[in-house]
C-alpha positions as CSV (number, residue, x, y, z in Angstrom):
1,M,27.2,-22.0,31.3
2,F,26.8,-23.2,27.7
3,R,24.3,-21.0,25.7
4,V,21.3,-22.6,24.2
5,I,19.1,-20.3,22.1
6,F,15.8,-21.1,20.3
7,H,14.3,-18.9,17.5
8,M,10.6,-19.6,17.2
9,D,8.8,-18.3,14.1
10,M,5.1,-19.0,13.5
11,D,4.4,-20.2,10.0
12,A,2.6,-17.8,7.6
13,F,1.0,-16.4,10.7
14,Y,-1.8,-14.1,9.5
15,A,-2.8,-16.5,6.7
16,S,-2.6,-19.5,9.0
17,V,-4.9,-17.9,11.5
18,E,-7.4,-17.2,8.7
19,Q,-7.2,-20.8,7.4
20,R,-7.7,-22.2,10.9
21,D,-10.7,-20.0,11.6
22,N,-12.2,-20.8,8.2
23,P,-11.5,-24.4,7.2
24,A,-12.8,-23.7,3.7
25,L,-9.6,-21.7,3.1
26,R,-7.1,-24.5,4.0
27,G,-4.8,-25.5,1.2
28,K,-5.9,-22.5,-0.9
29,P,-3.7,-19.7,-2.1
30,L,-4.8,-17.1,0.5
31,I,-3.8,-13.5,0.3
32,V,-4.4,-11.2,3.3
33,G,-5.0,-7.7,2.0
34,A,-7.3,-5.5,-0.1
35,P,-9.0,-7.1,-3.1
36,P,-7.0,-6.9,-6.4
37,N,-9.6,-4.6,-8.0
38,Q,-9.2,-2.0,-5.2
39,R,-6.3,0.2,-4.3
40,G,-4.4,-1.8,-1.7
41,V,-1.4,-3.9,-0.7
42,V,-0.7,-7.5,0.5
43,C,-0.2,-7.8,4.2
44,A,0.5,-11.5,4.2
45,A,0.3,-14.6,2.0
46,S,-0.1,-18.3,2.6
47,Y,2.6,-20.7,1.4
48,E,0.2,-21.7,-1.4
49,A,0.1,-18.1,-2.6
50,R,3.9,-17.6,-2.1
51,K,4.6,-20.2,-4.7
52,F,3.2,-17.8,-7.3
53,G,5.6,-15.0,-6.1
54,V,3.1,-13.2,-3.9
55,R,4.8,-11.3,-1.0
56,S,4.1,-8.8,1.7
57,A,4.0,-5.1,0.7
58,M,3.2,-6.0,-3.0
59,P,0.3,-4.1,-4.6
60,S,-2.9,-6.2,-4.5
61,A,-3.3,-5.7,-8.2
62,T,0.1,-7.3,-8.8
63,A,-0.7,-10.2,-6.5
64,G,-3.9,-10.8,-8.4
65,R,-2.1,-11.0,-11.7
66,L,0.6,-13.4,-10.3
67,C,-2.0,-15.6,-8.6
68,P,-5.3,-15.3,-10.5
69,R,-7.0,-17.9,-8.3
70,G,-5.8,-16.3,-5.1
71,I,-8.5,-15.8,-2.4
72,F,-8.3,-12.3,-0.9
73,V,-9.4,-11.6,2.7
74,R,-9.0,-8.4,4.6
75,P,-6.6,-8.4,7.6
76,R,-7.9,-8.7,11.1
77,M,-5.0,-7.2,13.2
78,D,-6.9,-7.4,16.5
79,R,-7.4,-11.1,15.9
80,Y,-3.7,-11.7,15.1
81,K,-2.7,-9.7,18.2
82,E,-5.1,-11.7,20.4
83,E,-3.7,-15.0,18.9
84,S,-0.1,-13.7,19.5
85,R,-0.9,-13.2,23.2
86,E,-2.1,-16.7,23.6
87,I,1.0,-18.1,21.8
88,M,3.4,-16.1,23.9
89,K,1.7,-17.5,27.1
90,I,2.6,-20.9,25.9
91,V,6.2,-19.7,25.1
92,S,6.4,-18.3,28.7
93,G,5.4,-21.6,30.0
94,T,8.8,-23.1,29.0
95,G,10.5,-21.1,31.7
96,A,12.9,-19.6,29.2
97,I,14.2,-16.0,29.1
98,I,12.3,-14.5,26.2
99,E,12.9,-11.7,23.7
100,Q,9.7,-11.3,21.7
101,V,10.8,-9.9,18.3
102,S,7.4,-9.4,16.7
103,I,3.8,-10.5,16.8
104,D,4.8,-14.0,15.6
105,E,8.4,-14.5,16.5
106,A,10.6,-14.8,19.6
107,Y,14.1,-15.8,20.8
108,L,14.2,-18.1,23.9
109,D,17.3,-18.5,26.1
110,V,16.9,-22.0,27.6
111,S,20.5,-22.3,28.8
112,A,19.5,-22.8,32.4
113,L,17.1,-25.6,31.5
114,C,19.4,-28.0,29.7
115,Q,23.0,-27.9,30.7
116,G,25.2,-30.8,29.5
117,E,28.9,-31.6,29.6
118,D,29.6,-29.5,26.5
119,P,27.7,-27.2,24.1
120,D,26.5,-29.9,21.8
121,S,25.2,-32.1,24.6
122,S,23.3,-29.0,26.0
123,L,21.8,-28.5,22.6
124,L,20.6,-32.1,22.4
125,K,19.1,-31.8,25.8
126,S,17.1,-28.8,24.7
127,E,15.5,-30.6,21.7
128,P,12.6,-32.2,23.7
129,I,11.8,-28.7,25.0
130,A,11.5,-27.4,21.5
131,R,9.4,-30.3,20.4
132,E,7.1,-29.9,23.4
133,L,6.7,-26.2,22.6
134,K,5.8,-26.9,19.0
135,E,3.3,-29.6,20.1
136,R,1.7,-27.3,22.6
137,I,1.1,-24.6,20.0
138,R,-0.2,-27.3,17.6
139,C,-2.6,-28.8,20.1
140,D,-3.7,-25.6,21.9
141,R,-3.8,-23.1,19.1
142,K,-4.1,-25.4,16.0
143,L,-1.2,-23.6,14.4
144,T,2.4,-24.6,13.5
145,A,5.7,-23.0,14.4
146,T,9.2,-23.5,13.2
147,V,12.0,-23.6,15.7
148,G,15.8,-23.2,15.2
149,I,18.2,-24.4,18.0
150,A,21.8,-23.2,18.3
151,T,24.3,-21.7,20.7
152,N,23.6,-18.1,19.6
153,K,21.0,-15.8,18.0
154,L,22.7,-15.7,14.6
155,L,22.6,-19.5,14.1
156,A,19.2,-20.0,15.8
157,K,17.6,-17.5,13.3
158,I,19.3,-19.2,10.3
159,A,18.2,-22.6,11.6
160,S,14.6,-21.5,11.9
161,D,14.7,-20.3,8.3
162,Y,16.1,-23.6,7.1
163,Q,13.0,-25.9,7.1
164,K,9.7,-24.1,6.9
165,P,6.9,-24.7,7.6
166,D,6.7,-26.8,10.8
167,G,10.4,-27.4,11.0
168,L,12.9,-28.1,13.7
169,T,16.6,-27.6,12.9
170,L,19.5,-27.9,15.3
171,I,22.9,-26.5,14.3
172,S,25.6,-28.2,16.4
173,D,28.4,-26.2,17.8
174,V,31.1,-28.4,16.4
175,D,29.7,-28.4,12.9
176,K,28.4,-24.8,12.7
177,A,31.1,-23.5,10.2
178,K,30.5,-26.6,8.0
179,F,26.7,-26.0,8.1
180,L,27.1,-22.4,7.0
181,R,29.6,-23.0,4.2
182,P,27.2,-23.6,1.3
183,L,24.7,-20.9,2.2
184,P,24.5,-17.6,0.3
185,V,26.1,-14.6,2.0
186,R,22.8,-12.8,2.3
187,V,21.6,-15.1,5.1
188,L,24.0,-13.5,7.5
189,F,22.8,-10.8,9.9
190,G,23.7,-7.3,8.7
191,I,24.0,-8.1,4.9
192,G,21.6,-6.3,2.7
193,K,21.5,-6.0,-1.1
194,V,24.3,-3.4,-1.4
195,T,26.7,-5.4,0.8
196,E,25.7,-8.7,-1.0
197,Q,26.5,-7.1,-4.4
198,T,29.8,-5.8,-3.1
199,L,30.8,-9.2,-1.9
200,N,29.6,-10.9,-5.1
201,Q,31.6,-8.6,-7.2
202,A,34.7,-9.7,-5.3
203,G,33.8,-13.3,-6.0
204,I,32.3,-13.9,-2.6
205,R,29.0,-15.6,-3.0
206,T,28.8,-18.2,-0.2
207,I,29.6,-18.1,3.5
208,G,32.4,-20.5,2.8
209,D,33.9,-17.9,0.5
210,I,33.9,-15.5,3.5
211,Q,35.5,-18.2,5.7
212,D,38.3,-18.7,3.1
213,Y,38.8,-15.1,2.1
214,P,42.5,-14.4,2.5
215,G,42.3,-10.6,2.5
216,D,40.9,-8.0,4.9
217,L,37.2,-7.8,4.6
218,R,37.2,-4.3,5.8
219,A,38.4,-3.2,2.4
220,L,35.1,-4.4,1.1
221,T,32.6,-3.8,3.9
222,G,34.3,-1.3,6.2
223,S,34.4,-1.9,9.9
224,F,31.7,-4.5,9.6
225,G,34.3,-6.8,8.0
226,I,35.6,-8.0,11.4
227,R,32.1,-8.8,12.6
228,L,31.3,-10.4,9.2
229,K,34.2,-12.8,9.5
230,Q,33.0,-13.9,13.0
231,F,29.5,-14.4,11.7
232,A,30.7,-16.5,8.8
233,H,32.3,-18.9,11.4
234,G,29.0,-19.0,13.4
235,E,30.3,-16.8,16.2
236,D,27.9,-14.3,17.8
237,D,27.9,-13.0,21.3
238,R,24.9,-10.7,21.1
239,P,22.6,-11.1,24.2
240,L,18.9,-11.3,24.0
241,S,17.4,-7.7,24.0
242,L,15.0,-7.4,26.9
243,G,13.7,-3.9,26.5
244,D,16.4,-1.5,25.2
245,E,16.1,-2.3,21.5
246,I,15.3,0.3,18.8
247,K,11.5,0.6,18.6
248,S,11.1,2.8,15.5
249,I,12.9,4.9,12.8
250,S,11.3,7.9,11.2
251,G,11.8,11.2,9.5
252,E,9.6,14.3,8.7
253,E,9.7,17.5,6.8
254,T,8.1,20.9,7.7
255,F,7.5,23.1,4.7
256,L,8.2,26.8,4.5
257,R,4.9,27.2,2.8
258,D,2.0,24.7,3.2
259,T,1.6,22.6,0.1
260,E,-0.5,19.9,-1.5
261,D,1.7,19.6,-4.6
262,R,1.9,15.9,-5.2
263,R,5.4,16.1,-6.8
264,V,6.8,17.9,-3.7
265,L,5.1,15.4,-1.3
266,R,6.2,12.4,-3.3
267,S,9.8,13.7,-3.4
268,C,9.8,14.2,0.4
269,L,8.4,10.7,1.0
270,R,11.0,9.1,-1.3
271,E,13.9,10.9,0.4
272,Q,12.5,9.8,3.8
273,A,12.1,6.2,2.6
274,T,15.6,6.1,1.3
275,D,17.0,7.4,4.5
276,I,15.0,5.0,6.7
277,A,15.9,2.0,4.5
278,A,19.6,2.8,4.8
279,K,19.3,3.0,8.6
280,I,17.5,-0.2,9.1
281,K,19.8,-2.0,6.7
282,R,22.8,-0.8,8.6
283,R,21.3,-2.4,11.7
284,G,20.4,-5.6,10.0
285,L,16.7,-5.0,10.6
286,G,13.4,-5.2,8.7
287,A,10.2,-3.4,9.4
288,H,6.7,-4.8,9.8
289,T,4.8,-1.5,10.2
290,V,4.9,1.7,8.1
291,Q,3.4,4.9,9.3
292,V,2.7,8.3,7.7
293,K,2.1,11.6,9.6
294,V,0.6,14.8,8.2
295,R,0.0,18.2,9.8
296,Y,-2.4,20.8,8.3
297,S,-2.4,24.6,8.4
298,N,-4.4,24.6,11.6
299,F,-1.9,22.3,13.3
300,T,-4.3,19.3,13.2
301,T,-2.0,16.2,13.1
302,L,-3.0,12.8,11.8
303,S,-1.2,9.6,11.4
304,R,-2.0,6.3,9.8
305,Q,-0.2,2.9,9.6
306,I,-0.2,-0.5,8.0
307,T,1.4,-3.7,9.2
308,V,2.6,-6.5,6.9
309,E,3.7,-10.0,8.0
310,E,7.1,-10.3,6.3
311,P,9.6,-7.6,7.3
312,I,10.4,-5.1,4.6
313,T,13.8,-3.3,4.0
314,E,13.7,-1.7,0.6
315,A,13.1,2.0,0.1
316,N,10.6,1.4,-2.7
317,D,8.4,-0.8,-0.4
318,I,8.5,1.8,2.4
319,Y,7.7,4.6,-0.1
320,R,4.9,2.7,-1.8
321,L,3.2,1.8,1.5
322,G,3.5,5.5,2.6
323,C,1.8,6.6,-0.6
324,F,-0.8,4.0,-0.2
325,L,-1.7,5.3,3.3
326,L,-2.0,8.9,2.0
327,G,-4.3,7.8,-0.8
328,R,-6.4,5.3,1.1
329,D,-7.3,7.8,3.8
330,K,-7.3,10.9,1.6
331,L,-4.9,12.7,3.9
332,V,-3.9,15.3,1.3
333,S,-7.3,16.9,1.3
334,Q,-5.8,20.3,2.0
335,P,-2.3,21.9,2.0
336,L,0.1,20.2,4.4
337,R,2.4,22.0,6.9
338,L,4.4,18.8,7.6
339,I,4.7,15.3,6.2
340,G,6.5,12.4,7.9
341,L,7.3,8.7,7.3
342,G,8.4,6.0,9.7
343,V,8.8,2.3,10.4
344,S,8.3,0.3,13.5
345,S,7.9,-3.3,14.7
346,L,11.5,-3.9,13.8
347,R,13.1,-7.3,13.6
348,E,16.3,-9.0,12.5
349,R,16.2,-10.1,8.9
350,T,17.6,-13.1,7.1
351,S,16.6,-14.9,3.9
352,Q,13.8,-17.4,4.0
353,Q,13.4,-20.8,2.5
354,L,17.1,-21.8,2.5
355,L,16.4,-25.3,1.3
356,L,15.3,-23.8,-2.0
357,L,18.6,-22.3,-2.8
């Protein structure tokens, strides 16, 4: 059976829900998060606000400076979760095998629904299914989704990043290596900033450079070099994850003596953030949710979390959100016995807006 995989990604999901529910916000630079004159962070931004450089996990004050006319609204996570459930009902109606990756994103295996004589004819047979899915979401939920179609997860994800918002991109099996050639190396699954810099220093900037590289990539990227070469040619045999994927990554520190020394606490959080970031990057993941955990002298334990729309990978972002949660909820009101930091709602990451490169 020839594989046919969709990657469906809702467009600026949190902001789009807000703009749909309040028509006065449509077409405006909308920022979902705390107001810029308060201590807070950006959870999501509309495409109009992203043009000014606003992004998830950014301090609200910074977003306010970048986008002076931005309209700030507080996130309504219960509303977004409710909307996600309705969208996934529509997705389930396709009859596909589904891997829901996050609140607004899913892989669909539609192989059994559209078999042709070869991989590319199967892909073409699937296109009406993708168009109908997009139209159902548009008509029933008054929102837009972007869909990528390909023979594997790697290519389907890249395809869905290629034309946003409201896009539909099909990467043919016969032309997949050609399609990938001009794209920057960072769009490949598993490549973070460090690996990208290593490759760039070796003169490898595009996927075509990886395809043409005459040496052994393991000298640059370790054991990942073999997989990287396969990805560069559009080859990926990973199945959909239907329940055994990694749910979260975290770390914590128990102190010998209870402390409320901010320097000690910040140092612990930064070390934990650095360790977490390294782990999610090795797995080619990004995190939507950051949590902090504290335990007091009397063993009372509290945790708080924040969710952002775009996945984060950098230690500085994880650290900053952790510090924000501690300050927002005044969790260091007495000496701490333990402090912990974690991430969850993990998803694969690739670069967005490929057409702008």
